[in-house]
C-alpha positions in Angstrom: -10.4 -26.9 77.7 -7.6 -25.8 75.4 -4.2 -25.4 76.9 -4.1 -22.1 78.9 -1.1 -19.9 79.2 0.8 -19.9 82.5 -0.1 -17.3 85.0 2.5 -14.8 86.3 3.7 -15.3 89.8 2.1 -12.1 91.2 -1.3 -13.2 89.7 -1.1 -16.6 91.4 -0.1 -15.0 94.7 -3.0 -12.6 94.5 -5.5 -15.3 93.7 -4.2 -17.5 96.6 -4.4 -14.7 99.1 -8.1 -14.2 98.3 -9.1 -17.9 98.1 -7.2 -18.7 101.3 -7.9 -15.5 103.1 -7.7 -15.9 106.9 -11.3 -14.9 107.7 -13.3 -15.3 104.5 -11.2 -17.8 102.5 -11.5 -21.6 102.2 -10.6 -23.8 105.2 -7.5 -26.0 105.1 -9.7 -29.0 104.7 -11.5 -27.4 101.7 -8.2 -26.5 100.1 -7.0 -30.1 100.4 -10.2 -31.5 98.9 -10.3 -29.1 96.0 -6.6 -29.7 95.2 -7.3 -33.4 95.0 -10.4 -32.8 92.9 -8.4 -30.6 90.5 -5.6 -33.1 90.3 -3.0 -30.7 91.8 -0.5 -32.2 94.2 -0.7 -30.7 97.7 3.1 -30.2 98.0 3.2 -28.3 101.4 0.1 -29.1 103.4 1.7 -27.8 106.7 2.3 -24.2 105.4 -0.1 -21.4 106.1 -3.2 -21.6 103.8 -2.2 -19.2 101.1 1.4 -20.3 100.9 0.3 -23.9 100.7 -2.0 -23.1 97.8 0.6 -20.9 96.1 3.2 -23.7 96.2 0.7 -26.2 94.9 -0.3 -24.0 92.0 3.2 -22.9 91.2 4.6 -26.4 91.2 1.8 -27.8 89.0 2.2 -24.9 86.5 6.0 -25.3 86.4 5.6 -29.0 85.7 2.9 -28.7 83.0 3.6 -25.3 81.6 0.0 -24.3 81.5 -2.7 -23.0 84.0 -5.6 -25.3 83.2 -5.9 -27.1 86.5 -5.5 -23.8 88.4 -8.6 -22.5 86.6 -10.4 -25.8 87.3 -9.7 -25.3 91.1 -11.0 -21.7 91.0 -14.2 -22.6 89.2 -14.8 -25.5 91.7 -14.1 -23.1 94.6 -16.5 -20.5 93.2 -19.4 -22.8 92.5 -22.5 -20.9 93.8 -24.0 -24.0 95.4 -21.2 -23.8 98.0 -22.5 -20.4 99.2 -26.2 -21.0 99.6 -26.1 -20.1 103.3 -23.2 -17.6 103.0 -23.6 -15.1 100.2 -21.2 -12.6 101.8 -18.3 -15.0 101.3 -19.2 -15.5 97.7 -19.4 -11.8 97.1 -16.1 -11.2 98.8 -14.2 -13.8 96.9 -15.8 -13.0 93.6 -15.2 -9.3 93.9 -11.6 -9.5 95.1 -10.7 -12.2 92.6 -12.2 -10.2 89.8 -10.2 -7.1 90.7 -7.1 -9.2 89.8 -8.6 -11.1 86.9 -9.6 -8.0 85.1 -6.0 -7.3 84.4 -5.9 -10.4 82.1 -9.3 -9.9 80.6 -11.3 -12.5 82.7 -13.9 -12.4 85.4 -15.9 -14.8 87.5 -19.6 -14.4 86.7 -22.5 -14.7 89.2 -22.8 -18.3 88.1 -19.2 -18.9 89.2 -18.0 -19.4 85.7 -14.9 -17.8 84.1 -15.9 -15.5 81.3 -14.0 -13.0 79.1 -14.2 -9.3 79.7 -12.3 -6.1 78.7 -8.9 -5.8 80.2 -8.0 -3.0 82.6 -4.7 -1.2 83.0 -5.0 0.6 86.4 -6.1 -0.2 89.9 -8.9 2.4 89.7 -10.3 0.8 86.6 -10.3 -2.6 88.3 -12.0 -1.4 91.4 -14.7 0.5 89.4 -15.5 -2.8 87.6 -15.6 -4.9 90.7 -17.2 -2.6 93.2 -18.0 -4.8 96.1 -20.3 -2.4 97.9 -22.5 -1.8 94.9 -22.8 -5.6 94.4 -23.9 -6.1 98.0 -26.4 -3.2 97.8 -27.9 -4.7 94.6 -28.2 -8.0 96.5 -30.4 -6.2 99.0 -32.4 -4.6 96.2 -31.7 -1.1 97.5 -33.8 1.7 96.1 -32.4 3.1 92.9 -32.5 6.7 94.3 -30.0 5.6 97.0 -27.6 4.5 94.3 -28.3 7.5 92.1 -27.2 10.0 94.7 -23.8 8.4 95.4 -22.5 6.8 92.3 -19.0 8.3 92.3 -18.6 7.5 96.0 -19.6 3.9 95.5 -17.1 3.5 92.7 -14.4 4.4 95.2 -15.9 2.3 98.1 -15.9 5.6 100.0 -18.3 4.7 102.7 -18.2 8.0 104.6 -19.3 10.1 101.7 -21.6 7.4 100.3 -23.6 7.6 103.6 -23.6 11.4 103.6 -25.0 11.5 100.0 -27.5 8.8 100.9 -28.9 10.9 103.8 -29.1 13.9 101.6 -31.1 11.9 99.0 -33.8 11.3 101.6 -34.1 14.9 102.5 -34.2 15.9 98.8 -37.1 13.5 98.1 -39.1 14.9 101.1 -38.6 18.5 99.7 -39.6 17.4 96.2 -42.8 15.7 97.3 -43.8 18.4 99.8 -42.7 21.5 98.0 -40.9 22.9 101.0 -37.3 24.1 101.0 -36.3 23.7 104.6 -34.1 20.9 106.0 -33.5 18.6 109.0 -36.0 18.6 111.9 -37.8 21.8 110.6 -38.5 19.9 107.4 -39.8 16.8 109.1 -41.9 18.7 111.6 -43.6 20.6 108.9 -44.1 17.8 106.4 -45.2 15.1 108.9 -47.0 17.2 111.5 -49.7 15.1 113.2 -52.1 17.9 113.4 -51.7 19.3 109.8 -49.4 17.1 107.7 -48.4 17.8 104.1 -47.5 14.2 103.4 -49.0 11.0 104.8 -47.6 7.5 104.4 -51.0 5.7 105.0 -54.7 6.6 105.1 -54.0 8.5 108.3 -57.5 7.8 109.8 -57.1 5.3 112.6 -55.0 5.7 115.7 -52.8 2.8 114.5 -52.2 4.7 111.2 -51.4 7.9 113.0 -49.0 6.1 115.3 -47.2 4.6 112.3 -47.0 8.1 110.7 -45.5 9.5 114.0 -43.1 6.6 114.2 -42.0 7.2 110.6 -41.3 10.9 111.4 -39.4 10.0 114.5 -37.3 7.4 112.6 -36.4 10.1 110.1 -35.4 12.5 112.9 -33.1 9.8 114.3 -31.7 9.0 110.9 -30.8 12.6 110.2 -29.5 13.2 113.7 -27.3 10.2 113.9 -26.0 10.0 110.3 -26.5 13.2 108.3 -25.5 15.6 111.1 -22.5 13.5 112.1 -21.2 13.2 108.6 -21.8 16.8 107.9 -19.8 18.1 110.9 -17.2 15.4 111.6 -14.0 14.8 109.6 -13.9 11.5 107.9 -10.9 10.4 110.0 -12.9 11.0 113.2 -16.1 9.1 112.3 -15.3 5.7 110.9 -17.9 3.9 108.8 -17.1 0.4 107.9 -18.8 -1.7 105.1 -21.5 -3.2 107.3 -22.4 0.2 108.7 -22.7 1.6 105.2 -24.8 -1.3 104.0 -27.2 -1.0 106.9 -27.5 2.8 106.7 -28.1 2.7 103.0 -30.7 -0.1 103.3 -32.6 2.0 105.9 -32.5 4.9 103.5 -34.0 2.6 100.9 -36.9 2.0 103.2 -37.5 5.7 103.5 -37.4 6.2 99.7 -40.0 3.4 99.2 -42.4 4.8 101.8 -42.0 8.3 100.4 -42.7 7.1 96.9 -46.0 5.8 98.0 -46.9 8.8 100.3 -49.8 11.1 99.5 -49.7 14.9 99.6 -52.8 16.3 101.2 -52.2 20.0 101.2 
């Protein structure tokens, strides 16, 4: 590798705080091993993880007036083989590192390599490029209609409104496929009536198929009751939705979309 220009102190600090994050960062043992592999002296092994790493990087860079071995450490730390059983850690580290690296025109690819990209100038630009939630939804192969209805919210990692828009996307598809204009339980009761349904999600001939059909309708009722009605009537500050909640809710919505896509209209 050609000689790489030194990194600014704030960039080194940001990188170290992600790589050595208390919960999702490398362990102290891993840091020591990677410093050794990258030929960077572990100057302060007794400090907290991120400060230990920061001092090692800063001292090496001051001595050599380049950043080559720091990049070597990062690439080693982000090797995908390390994360075979822990994709969430890879996504966290990759996303958070990239938010910072975009400011100098670099990013870590899905293969863990450093590649060039367009530079950003603002925090909003950086977060739009990185977007952790969208990456994790793509990992789950979430239905495209879930993403289509909440693009702007996803770009802001706005979980509350992303969930609200996702629930609306399911209701919207039910109306499109049934031709009805109602909403909520009235819509579900009319479309998935056991005695005279408009849409069916299977052949609807055996008792097992009818039970599945009824279960699907009940699941929809619970979905709207728990998530759509709550987000529609509660202020964001009073109904907290964290990342894991958002991922699970939107994955459930993806199931609804797939089953609705294959449903049949019979009247």
